[in-house]
N, CA, C and O atoms as CSV, one atom per row, in Angstrom:
chain,resi,resn,atom,element,x,y,z
A,1,UNK,N,N,-2.792,-13.232,-15.887
A,1,UNK,CA,C,-1.422,-13.326,-16.337
A,1,UNK,C,C,-0.450,-13.116,-15.181
A,1,UNK,O,O,0.501,-13.881,-15.024
A,2,UNK,N,N,-0.684,-12.079,-14.367
A,2,UNK,CA,C,0.201,-11.829,-13.240
A,2,UNK,C,C,0.144,-12.987,-12.254
A,2,UNK,O,O,1.177,-13.415,-11.741
A,3,UNK,N,N,-1.056,-13.499,-11.984
A,3,UNK,CA,C,-1.197,-14.615,-11.045
A,3,UNK,C,C,-0.444,-15.846,-11.540
A,3,UNK,O,O,0.155,-16.569,-10.743
A,4,UNK,N,N,-0.471,-16.088,-12.842
A,4,UNK,CA,C,0.262,-17.232,-13.399
A,4,UNK,C,C,1.765,-17.052,-13.235
A,4,UNK,O,O,2.472,-17.991,-12.868
A,5,UNK,N,N,2.257,-15.833,-13.510
A,5,UNK,CA,C,3.697,-15.583,-13.354
A,5,UNK,C,C,4.111,-15.676,-11.897
A,5,UNK,O,O,5.191,-16.180,-11.590
A,6,UNK,N,N,3.263,-15.196,-10.996
A,6,UNK,CA,C,3.559,-15.279,-9.576
A,6,UNK,C,C,3.605,-16.743,-9.133
A,6,UNK,O,O,4.505,-17.141,-8.393
A,7,UNK,N,N,2.652,-17.531,-9.579
A,7,UNK,CA,C,2.632,-18.947,-9.226
A,7,UNK,C,C,3.891,-19.646,-9.735
A,7,UNK,O,O,4.500,-20.432,-9.009
A,8,UNK,N,N,4.282,-19.367,-10.969
A,8,UNK,CA,C,5.502,-19.968,-11.516
A,8,UNK,C,C,6.731,-19.568,-10.710
A,8,UNK,O,O,7.584,-20.403,-10.410
A,9,UNK,N,N,6.818,-18.285,-10.361
A,9,UNK,CA,C,7.972,-17.799,-9.590
A,9,UNK,C,C,8.004,-18.434,-8.205
A,9,UNK,O,O,9.067,-18.832,-7.728
A,10,UNK,N,N,6.839,-18.533,-7.554
A,10,UNK,CA,C,6.804,-19.142,-6.228
A,10,UNK,C,C,7.182,-20.608,-6.274
A,10,UNK,O,O,7.908,-21.091,-5.405
A,11,UNK,N,N,6.703,-21.316,-7.271
A,11,UNK,CA,C,7.049,-22.738,-7.390
A,11,UNK,C,C,8.551,-22.928,-7.565
A,11,UNK,O,O,9.133,-23.841,-6.980
A,12,UNK,N,N,9.174,-22.083,-8.356
A,12,UNK,CA,C,10.620,-22.166,-8.551
A,12,UNK,C,C,11.368,-21.840,-7.255
A,12,UNK,O,O,12.365,-22.486,-6.932
A,13,UNK,N,N,10.891,-20.853,-6.527
A,13,UNK,CA,C,11.573,-20.411,-5.312
A,13,UNK,C,C,11.494,-21.444,-4.189
A,13,UNK,O,O,12.437,-21.574,-3.409
A,14,UNK,N,N,10.412,-22.163,-4.097
A,14,UNK,CA,C,10.211,-23.036,-2.946
A,14,UNK,C,C,10.597,-24.487,-3.191
A,14,UNK,O,O,10.447,-25.321,-2.297
A,15,UNK,N,N,11.086,-24.802,-4.372
A,15,UNK,CA,C,11.443,-26.192,-4.642
A,15,UNK,C,C,12.403,-26.741,-3.598
A,15,UNK,O,O,12.295,-27.900,-3.200
A,16,UNK,N,N,13.335,-25.919,-3.156
A,16,UNK,CA,C,14.339,-26.386,-2.203
A,16,UNK,C,C,13.770,-26.571,-0.805
A,16,UNK,O,O,14.048,-27.590,-0.173
A,17,UNK,N,N,12.981,-25.621,-0.294
A,17,UNK,CA,C,12.526,-25.712,1.083
A,17,UNK,C,C,11.033,-25.997,1.225
A,17,UNK,O,O,10.588,-26.341,2.321
A,18,UNK,N,N,10.261,-25.871,0.181
A,18,UNK,CA,C,8.848,-26.241,0.216
A,18,UNK,C,C,7.878,-25.184,0.706
A,18,UNK,O,O,6.667,-25.369,0.590
A,19,UNK,N,N,8.378,-24.067,1.258
A,19,UNK,CA,C,7.481,-23.015,1.734
A,19,UNK,C,C,8.037,-21.640,1.367
A,19,UNK,O,O,9.215,-21.478,1.048
A,20,UNK,N,N,7.149,-20.674,1.425
A,20,UNK,CA,C,7.531,-19.278,1.214
A,20,UNK,C,C,7.679,-18.667,2.605
A,20,UNK,O,O,6.732,-18.672,3.391
A,21,UNK,N,N,8.861,-18.144,2.908
A,21,UNK,CA,C,9.118,-17.672,4.273
A,21,UNK,C,C,8.575,-16.269,4.539
A,21,UNK,O,O,8.240,-15.952,5.680
A,22,UNK,N,N,8.481,-15.430,3.520
A,22,UNK,CA,C,8.000,-14.062,3.719
A,22,UNK,C,C,7.260,-13.612,2.461
A,22,UNK,O,O,7.750,-13.786,1.345
A,23,UNK,N,N,6.102,-13.046,2.650
A,23,UNK,CA,C,5.347,-12.465,1.544
A,23,UNK,C,C,5.272,-10.963,1.755
A,23,UNK,O,O,5.036,-10.499,2.871
A,24,UNK,N,N,5.471,-10.209,0.694
A,24,UNK,CA,C,5.398,-8.750,0.760
A,24,UNK,C,C,4.811,-8.252,-0.550
A,24,UNK,O,O,5.182,-8.710,-1.630
A,25,UNK,N,N,3.887,-7.307,-0.433
A,25,UNK,CA,C,3.305,-6.674,-1.604
A,25,UNK,C,C,3.345,-5.172,-1.384
A,25,UNK,O,O,2.924,-4.676,-0.339
A,26,UNK,N,N,3.857,-4.444,-2.385
A,26,UNK,CA,C,4.014,-2.992,-2.286
A,26,UNK,C,C,3.352,-2.352,-3.504
A,26,UNK,O,O,3.509,-2.814,-4.634
A,27,UNK,N,N,2.612,-1.281,-3.242
A,27,UNK,CA,C,2.025,-0.488,-4.320
A,27,UNK,C,C,2.324,0.971,-4.026
A,27,UNK,O,O,2.091,1.445,-2.914
A,28,UNK,N,N,2.836,1.680,-5.013
A,28,UNK,CA,C,3.143,3.107,-4.869
A,28,UNK,C,C,2.407,3.880,-5.956
A,28,UNK,O,O,2.250,3.401,-7.080
A,29,UNK,N,N,1.964,5.073,-5.608
A,29,UNK,CA,C,1.317,5.934,-6.585
A,29,UNK,C,C,1.746,7.366,-6.319
A,29,UNK,O,O,1.760,7.820,-5.175
A,30,UNK,N,N,2.095,8.076,-7.388
A,30,UNK,CA,C,2.532,9.464,-7.305
A,30,UNK,C,C,1.447,10.351,-7.905
A,30,UNK,O,O,0.989,10.114,-9.023
A,31,UNK,N,N,1.043,11.368,-7.161
A,31,UNK,CA,C,-0.017,12.270,-7.587
A,31,UNK,C,C,0.546,13.672,-7.741
A,31,UNK,O,O,1.148,14.208,-6.811
A,32,UNK,N,N,0.354,14.265,-8.904
A,32,UNK,CA,C,0.739,15.652,-9.120
A,32,UNK,C,C,-0.389,16.574,-8.700
A,32,UNK,O,O,-1.561,16.284,-8.938
A,33,UNK,N,N,-0.031,17.684,-8.075
A,33,UNK,CA,C,-1.020,18.638,-7.578
A,33,UNK,C,C,-0.760,20.010,-8.160
A,33,UNK,O,O,0.378,20.363,-8.468
A,34,UNK,N,N,-1.814,20.772,-8.308
A,34,UNK,CA,C,-1.650,22.162,-8.737
A,34,UNK,C,C,-1.466,23.026,-7.488
A,34,UNK,O,O,-1.810,22.593,-6.388
A,35,UNK,N,N,-0.933,24.234,-7.638
A,35,UNK,CA,C,-0.730,25.109,-6.469
A,35,UNK,C,C,-2.018,25.433,-5.718
A,35,UNK,O,O,-1.970,25.724,-4.522
A,36,UNK,N,N,-3.146,25.389,-6.380
A,36,UNK,CA,C,-4.414,25.740,-5.719
A,36,UNK,C,C,-5.115,24.538,-5.074
A,36,UNK,O,O,-6.154,24.706,-4.435
A,37,UNK,N,N,-4.569,23.345,-5.231
A,37,UNK,CA,C,-5.216,22.152,-4.672
A,37,UNK,C,C,-5.196,22.154,-3.145
A,37,UNK,O,O,-4.195,22.493,-2.514
A,38,UNK,N,N,-6.329,21.766,-2.580
A,38,UNK,CA,C,-6.468,21.573,-1.139
A,38,UNK,C,C,-6.349,20.068,-0.881
A,38,UNK,O,O,-7.170,19.289,-1.367
A,39,UNK,N,N,-5.338,19.661,-0.125
A,39,UNK,CA,C,-5.103,18.236,0.102
A,39,UNK,C,C,-6.291,17.529,0.733
A,39,UNK,O,O,-6.564,16.375,0.407
A,40,UNK,N,N,-6.995,18.197,1.625
A,40,UNK,CA,C,-8.100,17.539,2.321
A,40,UNK,C,C,-9.270,17.206,1.398
A,40,UNK,O,O,-10.072,16.329,1.716
A,41,UNK,N,N,-9.377,17.889,0.269
A,41,UNK,CA,C,-10.444,17.554,-0.671
A,41,UNK,C,C,-10.036,16.406,-1.604
A,41,UNK,O,O,-10.884,15.816,-2.274
A,42,UNK,N,N,-8.744,16.095,-1.643
A,42,UNK,CA,C,-8.247,15.053,-2.541
A,42,UNK,C,C,-7.841,13.772,-1.822
A,42,UNK,O,O,-7.904,12.684,-2.393
A,43,UNK,N,N,-7.424,13.908,-0.567
A,43,UNK,CA,C,-6.942,12.761,0.205
A,43,UNK,C,C,-7.589,12.780,1.583
A,43,UNK,O,O,-7.602,13.810,2.257
A,44,UNK,N,N,-8.117,11.648,1.992
A,44,UNK,CA,C,-8.748,11.511,3.296
A,44,UNK,C,C,-7.824,10.682,4.185
A,44,UNK,O,O,-7.905,9.454,4.199
A,45,UNK,N,N,-6.957,11.350,4.918
A,45,UNK,CA,C,-5.945,10.641,5.711
A,45,UNK,C,C,-6.245,10.643,7.207
A,45,UNK,O,O,-5.488,10.054,7.979
A,46,UNK,N,N,-7.321,11.285,7.634
A,46,UNK,CA,C,-7.581,11.440,9.068
A,46,UNK,C,C,-7.818,10.111,9.790
A,46,UNK,O,O,-7.530,10.014,10.983
A,47,UNK,N,N,-8.328,9.095,9.113
A,47,UNK,CA,C,-8.514,7.792,9.760
A,47,UNK,C,C,-7.173,7.143,10.110
A,47,UNK,O,O,-7.077,6.389,11.078
A,48,UNK,N,N,-6.160,7.435,9.332
A,48,UNK,CA,C,-4.849,6.830,9.525
A,48,UNK,C,C,-3.888,7.767,10.268
A,48,UNK,O,O,-3.024,7.310,11.017
A,49,UNK,N,N,-4.040,9.056,10.058
A,49,UNK,CA,C,-3.185,10.064,10.677
A,49,UNK,C,C,-4.094,11.133,11.296
A,49,UNK,O,O,-4.253,12.204,10.710
A,50,UNK,N,N,-4.692,10.872,12.465
A,50,UNK,CA,C,-5.750,11.741,12.982
A,50,UNK,C,C,-5.328,13.168,13.325
A,50,UNK,O,O,-6.141,14.084,13.201
A,51,UNK,N,N,-4.115,13.379,13.740
A,51,UNK,CA,C,-3.710,14.714,14.190
A,51,UNK,C,C,-2.880,15.478,13.162
A,51,UNK,O,O,-2.276,16.497,13.494
A,52,UNK,N,N,-2.843,15.015,11.960
A,52,UNK,CA,C,-1.978,15.603,10.938
A,52,UNK,C,C,-2.646,16.828,10.303
A,52,UNK,O,O,-3.859,16.846,10.092
A,53,UNK,N,N,-1.859,17.820,10.012
A,53,UNK,CA,C,-2.349,18.996,9.289
A,53,UNK,C,C,-1.700,19.017,7.909
A,53,UNK,O,O,-0.720,18.314,7.662
A,54,UNK,N,N,-2.248,19.822,7.024
A,54,UNK,CA,C,-1.667,19.923,5.688
A,54,UNK,C,C,-0.233,20.441,5.767
A,54,UNK,O,O,0.631,19.989,5.015
A,55,UNK,N,N,0.025,21.377,6.665
A,55,UNK,CA,C,1.391,21.898,6.836
A,55,UNK,C,C,2.343,20.793,7.273
A,55,UNK,O,O,3.484,20.742,6.814
A,56,UNK,N,N,1.879,19.898,8.166
A,56,UNK,CA,C,2.716,18.777,8.609
A,56,UNK,C,C,3.134,17.889,7.440
A,56,UNK,O,O,4.277,17.439,7.360
A,57,UNK,N,N,2.188,17.648,6.538
A,57,UNK,CA,C,2.461,16.760,5.406
A,57,UNK,C,C,3.611,17.265,4.538
A,57,UNK,O,O,4.380,16.466,4.002
A,58,UNK,N,N,3.732,18.555,4.399
A,58,UNK,CA,C,4.786,19.104,3.544
A,58,UNK,C,C,6.139,19.132,4.243
A,58,UNK,O,O,7.165,19.350,3.598
A,59,UNK,N,N,6.153,18.910,5.574
A,59,UNK,CA,C,7.401,18.972,6.325
A,59,UNK,C,C,8.160,17.653,6.367
A,59,UNK,O,O,9.390,17.643,6.308
A,60,UNK,N,N,7.432,16.529,6.468
A,60,UNK,CA,C,8.113,15.238,6.606
A,60,UNK,C,C,7.169,14.103,6.216
A,60,UNK,O,O,5.953,14.289,6.169
A,61,UNK,N,N,7.727,12.938,5.939
A,61,UNK,CA,C,6.864,11.779,5.646
A,61,UNK,C,C,6.147,11.304,6.914
A,61,UNK,O,O,6.628,11.505,8.029
A,62,UNK,N,N,5.008,10.681,6.722
A,62,UNK,CA,C,4.263,10.085,7.826
A,62,UNK,C,C,4.055,8.609,7.522
A,62,UNK,O,O,3.803,8.223,6.381
A,63,UNK,N,N,4.165,7.796,8.562
A,63,UNK,CA,C,4.040,6.347,8.418
A,63,UNK,C,C,2.961,5.849,9.376
A,63,UNK,O,O,2.961,6.174,10.563
A,64,UNK,N,N,2.052,5.059,8.835
A,64,UNK,CA,C,1.001,4.414,9.613
A,64,UNK,C,C,1.258,2.915,9.545
A,64,UNK,O,O,1.377,2.360,8.453
A,65,UNK,N,N,1.344,2.257,10.690
A,65,UNK,CA,C,1.560,0.814,10.734
A,65,UNK,C,C,0.501,0.189,11.630
A,65,UNK,O,O,0.232,0.677,12.728
A,66,UNK,N,N,-0.095,-0.893,11.152
A,66,UNK,CA,C,-1.137,-1.571,11.936
A,66,UNK,C,C,-1.311,-2.993,11.423
A,66,UNK,O,O,-0.822,-3.352,10.352
A,67,UNK,N,N,-2.008,-3.781,12.204
A,67,UNK,CA,C,-2.391,-5.109,11.735
A,67,UNK,C,C,-3.347,-4.950,10.568
A,67,UNK,O,O,-4.188,-4.051,10.553
A,68,UNK,N,N,-3.207,-5.815,9.614
A,68,UNK,CA,C,-4.076,-5.799,8.437
A,68,UNK,C,C,-5.287,-6.689,8.676
A,68,UNK,O,O,-5.293,-7.497,9.605
A,69,UNK,N,N,-6.293,-6.546,7.855
A,69,UNK,CA,C,-7.431,-7.465,7.909
A,69,UNK,C,C,-7.044,-8.831,7.345
A,69,UNK,O,O,-7.767,-9.810,7.531
A,70,UNK,N,N,-5.909,-8.897,6.658
A,70,UNK,CA,C,-5.398,-10.176,6.148
A,70,UNK,C,C,-4.688,-10.873,7.312
A,70,UNK,O,O,-3.784,-10.298,7.918
A,71,UNK,N,N,-5.082,-12.071,7.617
A,71,UNK,CA,C,-4.547,-12.808,8.760
A,71,UNK,C,C,-3.016,-12.915,8.690
A,71,UNK,O,O,-2.453,-13.227,7.641
A,72,UNK,N,N,-2.359,-12.652,9.820
A,72,UNK,CA,C,-0.907,-12.783,9.890
A,72,UNK,C,C,-0.155,-11.755,9.069
A,72,UNK,O,O,0.941,-12.024,8.577
A,73,UNK,N,N,-0.747,-10.567,8.918
A,73,UNK,CA,C,-0.174,-9.557,8.021
A,73,UNK,C,C,-0.176,-8.187,8.684
A,73,UNK,O,O,-1.107,-7.834,9.408
A,74,UNK,N,N,0.869,-7.429,8.427
A,74,UNK,CA,C,0.946,-6.033,8.851
A,74,UNK,C,C,0.781,-5.157,7.619
A,74,UNK,O,O,1.169,-5.527,6.512
A,75,UNK,N,N,0.193,-3.984,7.840
A,75,UNK,CA,C,0.072,-3.018,6.751
A,75,UNK,C,C,0.795,-1.747,7.163
A,75,UNK,O,O,0.839,-1.378,8.336
A,76,UNK,N,N,1.353,-1.101,6.174
A,76,UNK,CA,C,2.070,0.151,6.393
A,76,UNK,C,C,1.691,1.096,5.266
A,76,UNK,O,O,1.736,0.735,4.090
A,77,UNK,N,N,1.318,2.311,5.641
A,77,UNK,CA,C,1.014,3.344,4.655
A,77,UNK,C,C,1.997,4.478,4.897
A,77,UNK,O,O,2.149,4.952,6.023
A,78,UNK,N,N,2.651,4.904,3.849
A,78,UNK,CA,C,3.588,6.021,3.938
A,78,UNK,C,C,3.094,7.113,3.000
A,78,UNK,O,O,2.780,6.853,1.838
A,79,UNK,N,N,3.029,8.322,3.508
A,79,UNK,CA,C,2.637,9.458,2.689
A,79,UNK,C,C,3.784,10.467,2.727
A,79,UNK,O,O,4.236,10.884,3.793
A,80,UNK,N,N,4.243,10.849,1.525
A,80,UNK,CA,C,5.341,11.803,1.386
A,80,UNK,C,C,4.907,12.911,0.438
A,80,UNK,O,O,4.378,12.647,-0.642
A,81,UNK,N,N,5.131,14.128,0.843
A,81,UNK,CA,C,4.839,15.266,-0.017
A,81,UNK,C,C,6.153,15.877,-0.468
A,81,UNK,O,O,7.116,15.953,0.296
A,82,UNK,N,N,6.178,16.311,-1.716
A,82,UNK,CA,C,7.390,16.889,-2.281
A,82,UNK,C,C,7.012,18.197,-2.954
A,82,UNK,O,O,6.110,18.247,-3.791
A,83,UNK,N,N,7.698,19.227,-2.585
A,83,UNK,CA,C,7.435,20.546,-3.148
A,83,UNK,C,C,8.618,21.036,-3.984
A,83,UNK,O,O,8.600,22.161,-4.481
A,84,UNK,N,N,9.644,20.198,-4.140
A,84,UNK,CA,C,10.872,20.617,-4.811
A,84,UNK,C,C,10.731,20.679,-6.325
A,84,UNK,O,O,11.230,21.614,-6.951
A,85,UNK,N,N,10.078,19.724,-6.909
A,85,UNK,CA,C,9.926,19.694,-8.370
A,85,UNK,C,C,8.447,19.687,-8.730
A,85,UNK,O,O,7.983,18.829,-9.481
A,86,UNK,N,N,7.724,20.637,-8.196
A,86,UNK,CA,C,6.278,20.658,-8.379
A,86,UNK,C,C,5.633,19.960,-7.196
A,86,UNK,O,O,6.257,19.122,-6.544
A,87,UNK,N,N,4.408,20.300,-6.924
A,87,UNK,CA,C,3.702,19.700,-5.780
A,87,UNK,C,C,3.300,18.275,-6.119
A,87,UNK,O,O,2.534,18.034,-7.051
A,88,UNK,N,N,3.830,17.336,-5.345
A,88,UNK,CA,C,3.537,15.921,-5.570
A,88,UNK,C,C,3.341,15.214,-4.243
A,88,UNK,O,O,3.936,15.574,-3.227
A,89,UNK,N,N,2.496,14.203,-4.277
A,89,UNK,CA,C,2.291,13.344,-3.111
A,89,UNK,C,C,2.551,11.906,-3.547
A,89,UNK,O,O,2.009,11.431,-4.545
A,90,UNK,N,N,3.389,11.231,-2.776
A,90,UNK,CA,C,3.669,9.817,-3.006
A,90,UNK,C,C,2.988,9.024,-1.898
A,90,UNK,O,O,3.237,9.247,-0.714
A,91,UNK,N,N,2.133,8.103,-2.297
A,91,UNK,CA,C,1.501,7.170,-1.360
A,91,UNK,C,C,2.100,5.797,-1.568
A,91,UNK,O,O,2.177,5.308,-2.695
A,92,UNK,N,N,2.523,5.177,-0.483
A,92,UNK,CA,C,3.064,3.823,-0.545
A,92,UNK,C,C,2.235,2.931,0.369
A,92,UNK,O,O,1.954,3.278,1.516
A,93,UNK,N,N,1.852,1.788,-0.158
A,93,UNK,CA,C,1.120,0.786,0.611
A,93,UNK,C,C,1.992,-0.462,0.672
A,93,UNK,O,O,2.351,-1.025,-0.361
A,94,UNK,N,N,2.332,-0.891,1.883
A,94,UNK,CA,C,3.153,-2.084,2.088
A,94,UNK,C,C,2.352,-3.074,2.920
A,94,UNK,O,O,1.860,-2.730,3.994
A,95,UNK,N,N,2.222,-4.279,2.437
A,95,UNK,CA,C,1.651,-5.359,3.234
A,95,UNK,C,C,2.687,-6.471,3.290
A,95,UNK,O,O,3.292,-6.813,2.274
A,96,UNK,N,N,2.894,-7.037,4.478
A,96,UNK,CA,C,3.870,-8.108,4.607
A,96,UNK,C,C,3.410,-9.099,5.662
A,96,UNK,O,O,2.794,-8.744,6.667
A,97,UNK,N,N,3.735,-10.356,5.392
A,97,UNK,CA,C,3.333,-11.424,6.307
A,97,UNK,C,C,4.247,-11.413,7.532
A,97,UNK,O,O,5.424,-11.062,7.445
A,98,UNK,N,N,3.687,-11.799,8.657
A,98,UNK,CA,C,4.459,-11.825,9.898
A,98,UNK,C,C,4.308,-13.161,10.621
A,98,UNK,O,O,4.554,-13.248,11.824
A,99,UNK,N,N,3.911,-14.183,9.904
A,99,UNK,CA,C,3.738,-15.488,10.548
A,99,UNK,C,C,5.105,-16.130,10.786
A,99,UNK,O,O,6.057,-15.898,10.040
A,100,UNK,N,N,5.180,-16.942,11.841
A,100,UNK,CA,C,6.445,-17.580,12.222
A,100,UNK,C,C,6.833,-18.727,11.293
A,100,UNK,O,O,8.013,-19.048,11.150
A,101,UNK,N,N,5.868,-19.320,10.684
A,101,UNK,CA,C,6.157,-20.453,9.794
A,101,UNK,C,C,5.964,-20.026,8.347
A,101,UNK,O,O,5.270,-19.051,8.062
A,102,UNK,N,N,6.574,-20.752,7.456
A,102,UNK,CA,C,6.420,-20.452,6.039
A,102,UNK,C,C,5.040,-20.825,5.536
A,102,UNK,O,O,4.287,-21.538,6.200
A,103,UNK,N,N,4.725,-20.329,4.351
A,103,UNK,CA,C,3.444,-20.633,3.725
A,103,UNK,C,C,3.658,-21.584,2.555
A,103,UNK,O,O,4.600,-21.422,1.781
A,104,UNK,N,N,2.793,-22.560,2.432
A,104,UNK,CA,C,2.806,-23.424,1.252
A,104,UNK,C,C,2.408,-22.565,0.051
A,104,UNK,O,O,1.758,-21.533,0.217
A,105,UNK,N,N,2.790,-22.980,-1.145
A,105,UNK,CA,C,2.529,-22.181,-2.346
A,105,UNK,C,C,1.052,-21.806,-2.492
A,105,UNK,O,O,0.763,-20.639,-2.757
A,106,UNK,N,N,0.107,-22.730,-2.335
A,106,UNK,CA,C,-1.300,-22.317,-2.468
A,106,UNK,C,C,-1.695,-21.247,-1.438
A,106,UNK,O,O,-2.455,-20.329,-1.747
A,107,UNK,N,N,-1.172,-21.378,-0.218
A,107,UNK,CA,C,-1.472,-20.377,0.815
A,107,UNK,C,C,-0.816,-19.043,0.482
A,107,UNK,O,O,-1.406,-17.989,0.720
A,108,UNK,N,N,0.383,-19.075,-0.059
A,108,UNK,CA,C,1.070,-17.834,-0.452
A,108,UNK,C,C,0.310,-17.147,-1.585
A,108,UNK,O,O,0.175,-15.924,-1.583
A,109,UNK,N,N,-0.180,-17.908,-2.537
A,109,UNK,CA,C,-0.964,-17.320,-3.633
A,109,UNK,C,C,-2.244,-16.688,-3.088
A,109,UNK,O,O,-2.638,-15.605,-3.522
A,110,UNK,N,N,-2.891,-17.363,-2.141
A,110,UNK,CA,C,-4.088,-16.792,-1.513
A,110,UNK,C,C,-3.733,-15.527,-0.749
A,110,UNK,O,O,-4.500,-14.564,-0.748
A,111,UNK,N,N,-2.560,-15.526,-0.090
A,111,UNK,CA,C,-2.128,-14.342,0.640
A,111,UNK,C,C,-1.988,-13.159,-0.321
A,111,UNK,O,O,-2.462,-12.064,-0.019
A,112,UNK,N,N,-1.346,-13.364,-1.468
A,112,UNK,CA,C,-1.168,-12.269,-2.424
A,112,UNK,C,C,-2.505,-11.749,-2.942
A,112,UNK,O,O,-2.666,-10.544,-3.130
A,113,UNK,N,N,-3.458,-12.636,-3.174
A,113,UNK,CA,C,-4.800,-12.190,-3.589
A,113,UNK,C,C,-5.445,-11.332,-2.515
A,113,UNK,O,O,-6.008,-10.279,-2.814
A,114,UNK,N,N,-5.366,-11.777,-1.263
A,114,UNK,CA,C,-5.970,-11.031,-0.163
A,114,UNK,C,C,-5.242,-9.701,0.066
A,114,UNK,O,O,-5.880,-8.682,0.329
A,115,UNK,N,N,-3.921,-9.710,-0.033
A,115,UNK,CA,C,-3.146,-8.477,0.150
A,115,UNK,C,C,-3.462,-7.476,-0.961
A,115,UNK,O,O,-3.562,-6.276,-0.707
A,116,UNK,N,N,-3.617,-7.963,-2.178
A,116,UNK,CA,C,-3.968,-7.101,-3.307
A,116,UNK,C,C,-5.320,-6.427,-3.050
A,116,UNK,O,O,-5.471,-5.227,-3.277
A,117,UNK,N,N,-6.289,-7.195,-2.582
A,117,UNK,CA,C,-7.614,-6.644,-2.271
A,117,UNK,C,C,-7.527,-5.639,-1.125
A,117,UNK,O,O,-8.216,-4.620,-1.145
A,118,UNK,N,N,-6.693,-5.913,-0.133
A,118,UNK,CA,C,-6.535,-4.990,1.005
A,118,UNK,C,C,-5.934,-3.665,0.553
A,118,UNK,O,O,-6.361,-2.605,1.011
A,119,UNK,N,N,-4.953,-3.712,-0.338
A,119,UNK,CA,C,-4.351,-2.476,-0.843
A,119,UNK,C,C,-5.405,-1.653,-1.591
A,119,UNK,O,O,-5.449,-0.431,-1.447
A,120,UNK,N,N,-6.249,-2.309,-2.383
A,120,UNK,CA,C,-7.334,-1.585,-3.055
A,120,UNK,C,C,-8.261,-0.930,-2.031
A,120,UNK,O,O,-8.684,0.212,-2.212
A,121,UNK,N,N,-8.572,-1.645,-0.970
A,121,UNK,CA,C,-9.435,-1.101,0.082
A,121,UNK,C,C,-8.789,0.128,0.734
A,121,UNK,O,O,-9.455,1.146,0.924
A,122,UNK,N,N,-7.503,0.043,1.076
A,122,UNK,CA,C,-6.798,1.168,1.693
A,122,UNK,C,C,-6.726,2.360,0.742
A,122,UNK,O,O,-6.934,3.503,1.150
A,123,UNK,N,N,-6.432,2.088,-0.523
A,123,UNK,CA,C,-6.378,3.145,-1.537
A,123,UNK,C,C,-7.724,3.868,-1.598
A,123,UNK,O,O,-7.781,5.098,-1.578
A,124,UNK,N,N,-8.798,3.093,-1.671
A,124,UNK,CA,C,-10.139,3.688,-1.752
A,124,UNK,C,C,-10.496,4.477,-0.498
A,124,UNK,O,O,-11.258,5.441,-0.572
A,125,UNK,N,N,-9.954,4.081,0.653
A,125,UNK,CA,C,-10.229,4.799,1.893
A,125,UNK,C,C,-9.511,6.149,1.938
A,125,UNK,O,O,-9.973,7.071,2.609
A,126,UNK,N,N,-8.396,6.270,1.237
A,126,UNK,CA,C,-7.601,7.501,1.289
A,126,UNK,C,C,-7.896,8.437,0.123
A,126,UNK,O,O,-7.970,9.651,0.314
A,127,UNK,N,N,-8.062,7.905,-1.061
A,127,UNK,CA,C,-8.258,8.734,-2.247
A,127,UNK,C,C,-9.727,9.119,-2.342
A,127,UNK,O,O,-10.596,8.254,-2.453
A,128,UNK,N,N,-10.000,10.412,-2.299
A,128,UNK,CA,C,-11.392,10.874,-2.335
A,128,UNK,C,C,-11.968,10.735,-3.753
A,128,UNK,O,O,-11.243,10.536,-4.727
A,129,UNK,N,N,-13.266,10.846,-3.823
A,129,UNK,CA,C,-13.961,10.784,-5.113
A,129,UNK,C,C,-13.471,11.889,-6.049
A,129,UNK,O,O,-13.349,11.685,-7.257
A,130,UNK,N,N,-13.195,13.050,-5.481
A,130,UNK,CA,C,-12.687,14.174,-6.293
A,130,UNK,C,C,-11.394,13.790,-6.984
A,130,UNK,O,O,-11.218,14.066,-8.171
A,131,UNK,N,N,-10.485,13.154,-6.253
A,131,UNK,CA,C,-9.210,12.751,-6.851
A,131,UNK,C,C,-9.413,11.610,-7.837
A,131,UNK,O,O,-8.778,11.579,-8.892
A,132,UNK,N,N,-10.301,10.663,-7.499
A,132,UNK,CA,C,-10.557,9.550,-8.422
A,132,UNK,C,C,-11.092,10.043,-9.760
A,132,UNK,O,O,-10.751,9.490,-10.805
A,133,UNK,N,N,-11.934,11.085,-9.736
A,133,UNK,CA,C,-12.456,11.631,-10.982
A,133,UNK,C,C,-11.334,12.223,-11.834
A,133,UNK,O,O,-11.398,12.172,-13.063
A,134,UNK,N,N,-10.329,12.774,-11.204
A,134,UNK,CA,C,-9.180,13.288,-11.957
A,134,UNK,C,C,-8.379,12.173,-12.627
A,134,UNK,O,O,-7.781,12.373,-13.684
A,135,UNK,N,N,-8.377,11.019,-12.009
A,135,UNK,CA,C,-7.566,9.913,-12.515
A,135,UNK,C,C,-8.187,9.232,-13.727
A,135,UNK,O,O,-7.506,8.514,-14.459
A,136,UNK,N,N,-9.452,9.453,-13.931
A,136,UNK,CA,C,-10.157,8.785,-15.046
A,136,UNK,C,C,-9.798,9.412,-16.367
A,136,UNK,O,O,-10.293,8.982,-17.409
């Protein structure tokens, strides 16, 4: 259903110029934590933020930017911790195309499929099994 709506929207958008100039896919997830939770048992961020400590996470947001496995795409992961209204962690995954030329609709649809799969891969790399069991 989502793929059909995306295809319809892209077709409407590109009628005038024939290509999609920029593709972007964003996924955000907010996790509530208890006061006794240890972040390192719930989130595995060392591959993306190697020198970060749990204390650092509560002080400011951290941003990881790198080339994605999706051709012509950059990925960005943002992790924000909030202690003001209960302990919460916001994870944001941003993937965006960086090619100089536009994409034809079929290529743009393929890009969104690949970006969606990449976000799932990044999510699985960060969210530990312990946290996934809580989400079920």
